[in-house]
N, C-alpha and C positions, 0 to 999 in steps of 0.2 A: 504494500500500500504506500502510495506517494503523498498522501494527505487526504483532505476531506472536500467533497463537493456538497455545498449547502443547498438543499431543496427549497423551493419557494415557501413552503409552509413554515420552515424553520426561520427563514429570513423575515417573513411576515410577523412571526411571533416577537421578534426583537423590536418591532414597531408598535407593539401593544403598549398602552399606558401602564399596565402592570403585567410585564412578561412572566411566563411560567418560571418559578424559581429553579426548577430542574434544568430548564434550557439555559438560564443564566449561569447556573453552576457548570454546565457542560462547556459553555463559551469561556468561562474562567479557566477551566481545566485545559482547554485546547488553545489558550491564548497564544502560545509560542509555536503552535503547530501550523503547518501550511493549510490554508482554507481557500477554496475557489468557488466561483459562481459561474453558472452557465449564462450565456447571453439570453437564453430562453427565460431564466429566472429574472433577469434584469427587465425584460419586456413584460413579464407577468406582474412584477412589482409596480412598474410604471402604470400599467392598466389599472391595477387595484387601487393605487393611490389616487388616480384621476377620478375614480368612482366614489371617493369619500365625500359625503354630503356636506360636512362641516368645513367651511372654507378655511378657517384658521388651522384646524387639524390637518387638512390637506396640504396647506402651505408648509407647515412644520415637517410633514412627512416627505414632501418634495425636496425640501432643503436637506433633510437627513439622507435621502437616497442619493442626491447629487454629491454630497460630501463623501458618502460611503464609496460610491463608484470612482470618484477622483482618487480616494485613498487606496483603492484596490490596485490600480495600475493595470495596464493592458495584459500583463503576464498572468494575472490572477482571474481575469474575466475570460472564460474559455468560449471560443466560437464553435459553431456547428461546421465542422470541416468535412471534406469528403469521407474521411475515415469514420467520423461520428455518424454521418448519414448512412454509411454502410452498416454500422452496428445497429442503428435504429431500424433499418430495413430488415435485418436478421431478427430483431426482437419482435417486430410487428408481423412478420411472416408466419410465426407460429400460430397466430389466430387465438391464442389463449390469453391475450392481454386486454380483454374488453374492460377490465376494471380500471386500467390506466388510460388517461387521456394521451393524445399524441404528444403534447408538450411535455408531459411527465416522462414519456418514453425517450424523448430527445435528451432530457436531463439525465436519465438513466444511461443512455448510450454514451453521453459525454463522460460520466463517471467511469464506465467500463473501459472506454478508449484510453483514458488517462491513468488508469490504475488507482482510482480514488475510491474511498469509502463514501457511500451516499448517506448523508445525515438528513433524516426525515422523520417526522412524527407519524408517518403512514407506511411502515415497513411492509405490511401485507400487500400493498399496492405493487410493490417491486419484488415480491417473493418469486423465486424460481428463475430469476434473471442472471444468477451467478454473481451478484454484487455483494460486497461487504456492506451491510446495512447497520446504521447506528440510529437509535431512537433516543434523542436527548430528553424526551418527555418522560422517559421511564426512570 
């Protein structure tokens, strides 16, 4: 394992006004360890934040997201490459992945391609894909 790929649900939890203490503890434990985001997660977070009704809260979240992505640097924000797309195709070809959305499978394919553990509060969604799964909510 080369580090951790943070799934959208885990990143979203960090934006809650009172994040889950177990998730906060996991981030404290993993502070010095390499953590990555998929560009898919970046897009999902942007969409979710833009849908927040409260203008002040939405503005705070946009500022946080902008700061977080600037701080990540391009080497920690992983793109969908041809190799990731090929992995995604292999994962979706099995036909047994109805529980996972296409975007979730792109994130899973990114983790698989880069040898990263997938950090998600929904490990059952990704079961059977051959990934190392970490549930920080446990």
